[in-house]
C-alpha positions as CSV (number, residue, x, y, z in Angstrom):
1,M,13.4,80.9,115.2
2,S,12.4,83.5,112.7
3,R,13.5,83.2,109.1
4,G,15.6,86.3,109.3
5,L,17.4,85.2,112.5
6,R,18.1,81.8,110.9
7,W,19.6,83.6,107.9
8,W,21.9,85.7,110.2
9,T,22.9,82.7,112.2
10,G,23.8,80.8,109.1
11,R,25.7,83.8,107.8
12,L,27.7,84.2,111.0
13,A,28.5,80.5,111.0
14,V,29.9,80.7,107.5
15,L,31.9,83.8,108.4
16,S,33.2,82.1,111.5
17,A,34.2,79.1,109.5
18,V,35.9,81.3,106.9
19,G,37.7,83.1,109.7
20,V,38.9,79.9,111.3
21,L,40.1,78.6,107.9
22,A,41.9,81.9,107.2
23,F,43.5,81.8,110.6
24,A,44.6,78.2,110.1
25,A,46.0,79.0,106.6
26,G,47.9,82.0,108.0
27,L,49.2,79.9,110.8
28,L,50.3,77.2,108.4
29,L,52.1,79.8,106.2
30,V,53.8,81.3,109.2
31,R,55.0,78.0,110.6
32,S,55.9,76.4,107.3
33,P,59.6,76.7,106.4
34,F,60.1,78.8,103.3
35,K,63.0,79.3,100.8
36,G,62.1,81.5,97.9
37,Y,65.7,82.4,96.8
38,T,67.8,80.4,94.4
39,G,71.1,79.0,95.4
40,D,72.1,77.5,98.7
41,S,72.1,80.7,100.7
42,A,71.2,84.4,100.5
43,V,72.9,87.4,102.1
44,V,71.0,90.4,103.2
45,E,72.5,93.7,104.3
46,I,70.4,95.8,106.6
47,P,72.0,99.3,107.0
48,F,71.8,101.2,110.3
49,G,68.7,103.3,110.6
50,T,66.6,101.2,108.4
51,S,62.9,101.2,109.5
52,T,61.1,98.0,110.4
53,R,58.8,98.3,107.4
54,A,61.8,98.7,105.1
55,I,63.5,95.7,106.6
56,L,60.4,93.5,106.2
57,E,60.0,94.7,102.6
58,T,63.7,93.7,101.9
59,L,63.1,90.3,103.4
60,E,60.1,89.8,101.1
61,R,61.9,91.2,98.1
62,E,64.9,88.9,98.6
63,R,62.4,85.9,99.1
64,I,63.6,85.3,102.7
65,V,60.0,85.4,103.9
66,R,56.7,84.8,102.0
67,S,55.0,88.0,103.0
68,R,56.0,91.2,104.8
69,H,52.5,91.5,106.2
70,L,52.6,88.0,107.8
71,A,56.1,88.8,109.1
72,Y,54.9,92.0,110.7
73,G,52.1,90.1,112.4
74,V,54.6,87.5,113.7
75,L,56.9,90.3,114.9
76,R,54.1,92.0,116.9
77,V,52.9,88.7,118.5
78,A,56.1,86.7,119.0
79,F,58.6,89.5,119.5
80,R,56.5,92.2,121.0
81,G,58.6,95.2,122.1
82,Q,61.7,93.9,120.4
83,S,63.4,95.4,117.4
84,L,65.2,94.1,114.3
85,K,68.9,94.8,114.3
86,A,71.0,96.1,111.4
87,G,73.9,94.2,110.0
88,E,74.7,91.5,107.4
89,Y,72.8,88.3,107.6
90,R,73.2,85.0,105.8
91,F,70.2,82.6,105.5
92,E,70.7,79.0,104.4
93,G,67.9,76.6,103.6
94,P,64.2,76.8,104.4
95,R,63.2,78.8,107.5
96,T,60.0,79.8,109.2
97,T,59.1,83.4,109.4
98,E,59.7,83.2,113.2
99,E,63.1,81.8,112.7
100,V,64.0,84.5,110.2
101,L,62.8,87.3,112.5
102,R,64.6,85.7,115.5
103,T,67.9,85.9,113.6
104,L,67.4,89.7,113.2
105,V,66.0,90.3,116.7
106,E,69.0,88.5,118.3
107,G,71.5,90.2,115.8
108,R,73.1,87.0,114.6
109,I,75.1,88.8,111.9
110,V,77.7,87.3,109.6
111,T,81.2,87.3,111.1
112,Y,84.6,87.0,109.3
113,R,87.7,85.4,110.9
114,V,90.9,87.0,109.8
115,T,94.3,85.7,111.1
116,I,97.0,88.2,111.3
117,P,100.4,86.7,112.0
118,E,103.1,88.5,114.0
119,G,105.6,90.6,112.0
120,L,103.3,91.9,109.2
121,T,103.4,95.5,108.1
122,A,100.2,97.6,108.1
123,D,100.1,97.4,104.3
124,E,100.1,93.6,104.5
125,I,97.4,93.6,107.3
126,F,95.2,96.0,105.3
127,G,95.5,93.7,102.3
128,L,94.2,90.8,104.4
129,V,91.3,92.9,105.6
130,A,90.4,94.2,102.2
131,K,90.6,90.7,100.7
132,E,87.6,89.8,102.9
133,G,85.7,92.8,101.7
134,L,85.5,94.3,105.2
135,A,86.9,97.7,104.2
136,A,88.4,99.3,101.1
137,K,92.2,99.5,101.3
138,P,92.2,103.3,100.4
139,E,90.0,103.9,103.5
140,L,92.4,101.9,105.7
141,E,95.4,103.7,104.3
142,A,93.8,107.1,105.0
143,L,93.5,106.0,108.7
144,F,97.1,104.8,108.7
145,A,98.4,108.3,108.9
146,Q,96.0,109.4,111.7
147,P,97.2,107.4,114.8
148,G,95.8,110.1,117.0
149,L,92.2,109.0,116.2
150,F,92.7,105.7,118.1
151,A,93.0,105.4,121.8
152,G,95.9,103.2,122.9
153,V,98.4,104.3,120.2
154,P,101.5,105.6,122.0
155,A,102.1,109.4,122.0
156,G,104.3,110.5,119.1
157,A,103.6,107.6,116.9
158,P,104.1,108.7,113.2
159,S,101.5,106.2,112.0
160,L,99.6,103.1,112.9
161,E,102.6,100.9,111.9
162,G,103.3,98.4,114.6
163,F,100.0,99.1,116.5
164,L,97.7,96.7,114.7
165,G,97.7,93.7,117.0
166,P,98.4,90.2,115.5
167,D,95.7,87.6,116.4
168,T,92.8,85.7,114.8
169,H,90.2,88.5,114.7
170,V,86.5,88.2,114.3
171,F,85.1,91.1,112.3
172,T,81.7,92.1,110.9
173,R,81.2,94.0,107.7
174,S,79.2,96.7,109.4
175,Q,82.2,97.7,111.4
176,G,83.7,99.6,108.5
177,A,87.3,100.7,108.2
178,R,87.5,102.7,111.4
179,G,85.8,99.9,113.4
180,V,88.3,97.3,112.0
181,V,91.3,99.5,112.9
182,S,89.9,100.2,116.4
183,T,89.7,96.4,117.0
184,L,93.3,96.0,115.8
185,V,94.6,98.7,118.0
186,A,92.7,97.3,121.0
187,T,94.4,94.0,120.3
188,F,97.8,95.7,120.4
189,R,97.0,97.1,123.8
190,R,95.8,93.7,125.0
191,L,99.1,92.1,123.9
192,L,101.3,94.5,125.9
193,P,103.0,92.7,128.8
194,D,102.3,93.7,132.4
195,R,103.8,97.1,133.3
196,F,105.1,97.5,129.8
197,E,105.3,101.4,130.0
198,E,106.8,101.3,133.5
199,R,109.4,98.7,132.5
200,A,110.2,100.7,129.3
201,R,110.8,103.9,131.4
202,A,113.1,101.9,133.7
203,L,115.2,101.2,130.7
204,G,115.2,104.8,129.6
205,R,112.7,104.3,126.8
206,T,109.3,105.7,126.0
207,T,106.4,103.4,125.1
208,L,106.8,104.3,121.5
209,E,110.5,103.5,121.6
210,A,109.9,100.1,123.3
211,A,107.3,99.2,120.8
212,T,109.6,100.2,118.0
213,L,112.4,98.0,119.4
214,A,110.0,95.1,119.8
215,S,109.2,95.3,116.1
216,L,112.9,95.0,115.3
217,V,113.2,92.0,117.5
218,E,110.1,90.5,115.8
219,K,111.6,90.9,112.3
220,E,115.2,89.8,113.3
221,T,114.4,86.4,114.8
222,A,111.6,83.8,115.1
223,V,113.6,81.7,117.6
224,A,112.0,82.2,121.0
225,A,115.2,81.7,123.0
226,E,116.9,84.5,121.0
227,R,114.5,87.3,121.4
228,A,115.9,88.6,124.7
229,L,119.4,88.3,123.3
230,V,118.6,90.3,120.2
231,S,116.9,92.9,122.4
232,A,120.0,93.0,124.5
233,V,122.2,93.7,121.5
234,Y,120.0,96.7,120.5
235,H,119.8,98.1,124.0
236,N,123.6,97.7,124.4
237,R,124.2,99.5,121.1
238,L,121.8,102.3,122.0
239,R,123.6,102.7,125.3
240,V,127.1,103.1,123.8
241,G,125.9,105.1,120.8
242,M,126.5,102.5,118.1
243,P,124.3,102.5,115.0
244,L,121.7,99.6,115.2
245,Q,122.4,98.5,111.6
246,C,119.2,96.4,111.5
247,D,118.7,95.0,108.1
248,P,114.8,94.8,108.4
249,T,114.7,98.6,108.9
250,T,116.5,99.1,105.6
251,V,114.1,96.7,103.9
252,Y,111.2,98.7,105.4
253,A,112.7,102.0,104.2
254,L,113.0,100.6,100.7
255,R,109.5,99.1,100.7
256,R,107.8,102.3,101.7
257,R,109.6,104.1,98.9
258,G,108.7,101.3,96.4
259,L,112.4,100.5,95.9
260,W,112.6,97.0,97.4
261,T,113.8,94.4,94.8
262,G,114.1,91.4,97.2
263,T,117.8,91.8,97.8
264,L,119.8,94.1,100.1
265,T,122.5,95.9,98.2
266,R,125.2,98.4,99.1
267,E,123.1,101.1,97.4
268,G,120.1,100.1,99.5
269,L,122.0,100.1,102.8
270,A,123.1,103.7,101.9
271,L,119.5,104.9,101.4
272,D,118.9,108.2,103.2
273,D,115.7,107.4,105.0
274,P,114.8,107.9,108.7
275,Y,113.9,104.2,109.0
276,N,117.3,103.1,107.7
277,T,119.4,102.4,110.8
278,Y,122.5,102.0,108.8
279,V,122.4,105.7,107.9
280,H,120.5,107.2,110.8
281,P,121.6,106.6,114.5
282,G,119.3,105.4,117.2
283,L,115.9,103.8,116.7
284,P,113.7,104.5,113.7
285,P,110.8,107.0,114.1
286,G,108.4,104.1,114.8
287,P,107.9,100.4,114.5
288,I,108.5,98.6,111.2
289,A,105.9,95.8,111.7
290,S,103.4,94.6,114.3
291,P,105.2,92.7,117.1
292,G,103.7,89.8,119.0
293,A,103.5,89.5,122.8
294,A,106.8,87.7,123.0
295,A,108.7,90.4,121.1
296,L,107.1,93.1,123.2
297,E,108.2,91.2,126.4
298,A,111.7,90.9,125.1
299,A,111.9,94.7,124.3
300,V,111.4,95.5,128.0
301,A,113.2,92.4,129.4
302,P,116.6,92.2,127.5
303,A,119.0,89.5,128.5
304,D,121.8,90.5,130.9
305,V,124.6,89.9,128.3
306,P,127.3,92.2,126.8
307,F,126.7,91.2,123.2
308,L,127.0,93.9,120.6
309,Y,126.8,91.8,117.4
310,F,124.9,88.9,115.9
311,V,124.8,87.1,112.6
312,A,122.8,84.2,111.2
313,V,124.2,80.7,111.6
314,G,123.5,80.2,107.9
315,D,122.2,76.7,108.0
316,G,118.6,77.5,107.5
317,S,117.7,77.0,111.2
318,G,117.0,80.7,111.7
319,E,119.4,80.8,114.6
320,H,122.1,83.4,115.2
321,R,125.6,83.6,116.7
322,F,126.2,86.4,119.1
323,A,129.5,88.2,119.9
324,V,130.9,90.9,122.2
325,S,133.9,92.0,120.1
326,Y,134.1,93.0,116.4
327,D,136.8,90.4,115.8
328,E,134.6,87.7,117.3
329,H,131.8,88.9,115.1
330,L,134.0,88.8,112.0
331,A,134.8,85.1,112.8
332,N,131.1,84.4,113.1
333,V,130.5,86.1,109.7
334,A,133.1,83.9,108.2
335,L,131.3,80.8,109.6
336,F,128.1,82.1,108.2
337,R,129.6,82.5,104.7
338,R,131.0,79.0,104.8
339,A,127.7,77.6,105.9
340,R,125.9,79.4,103.0
341,A,128.5,78.3,100.5
342,A,128.1,74.7,101.7
343,Q,124.3,75.0,101.3
344,E,124.7,76.3,97.8
345,T,127.1,73.6,96.8
346,A,124.8,70.9,98.2
347,S,121.8,72.4,96.2
348,L,123.8,72.2,93.0
349,A,125.0,68.6,93.5
350,P,123.4,66.0,91.2
351,R,120.7,63.8,92.9
C-alpha cells in the first residue's frame, strides 16, 4: 500500500471514529432525560399559528429540551409527517426529547376541571371560570348580552342567563371566552329532557318560557319530591292569571341592580323591575339562574294537583307546605312563623 493511500485510509478511519462517537453522543443526549428549568414543573403556552421552528426555540429557551437542533432531528426521524399542536403544556420532571415532542404531537394539553352546581347565576358561573384564569370576566360579560351568537339558546332569550349548563366541565385555556361559553351552552342543551320543546308547547309554553319556569323551580326548592309540585303551582297561577310572587325573582331583580342587601323587604318586593314577579304579571323575561336536569323535567311535567300556594315549613329541612285556598295558605304561614320562632328561641337558650 502506498504511503499516500495509507495516510488517507488512516484519515478516514479517524473521521469514521469521530462520526461514530458524535452519533453516539447525540443519541445519548436525545435519549437521556433532561430537566433544565427550576421548580417542580414548567408550563409552556404555544399560540395557534406558531411555526415548528418557533416552538422548538421556545422549548429550548424554557429549558424543556437541551437543543432545538437535536429536537428538530428527533421530530424528523421519530415523528416524520406529524406536526406539533398549539396549546398549554405542563412538563414535570426530567423527560427525553422524544417524550417532550410526543406530548406536543399528541396534543396532551393542560385541562381544568370546573364544577358548576345547579342554580348559579351567570355572574357566579363567570366568576368560577375567571378564577381559573380561563377567560377574563369582562370578556364573558360581553358575551352574556349576545345570546344569538350561540346555537342552542332559545329564540327570544334576553341574555345567556339560565343557558349555561351546570356540570363538572373540562376546559382548556386555549378555548378562550367564546369557547368556554359555547361549551356551557352545549351542556344546557344536553341537559334538556327528551321532547322538552314539544312538551312545553303542549303546556302552552315556548322553550324560553319553560326554561324560565325551570329556573324558578330550581331556586325555590332543593327537595326532589317537591319540584313537580312547585312547577304545578306556577303553571296553575299562570293559567288563572295570578301573579307568581316568586321571591327568587325579586332577589334576582335586586342583584342585577346592585340593590340586594341579603334580606327581602317590603321596599324590595315593590321594586319595578321586569324580573320582579310581585310587580309584573306572568313569567320574567328569561331565567334567573341555570336549572339542572331535574328542574327542567319538572317544568314540563308539573304534578296534577290544584295547589296555588306554598310556604316553607320553617324547620330548616327545606321542605314546603302546599295549599289550594288562601285561608289554608294563611294557616301554613302561621305554622311557618311558629316554627321559625321556636328555632330562634332554641338558638338563644343557654347551653
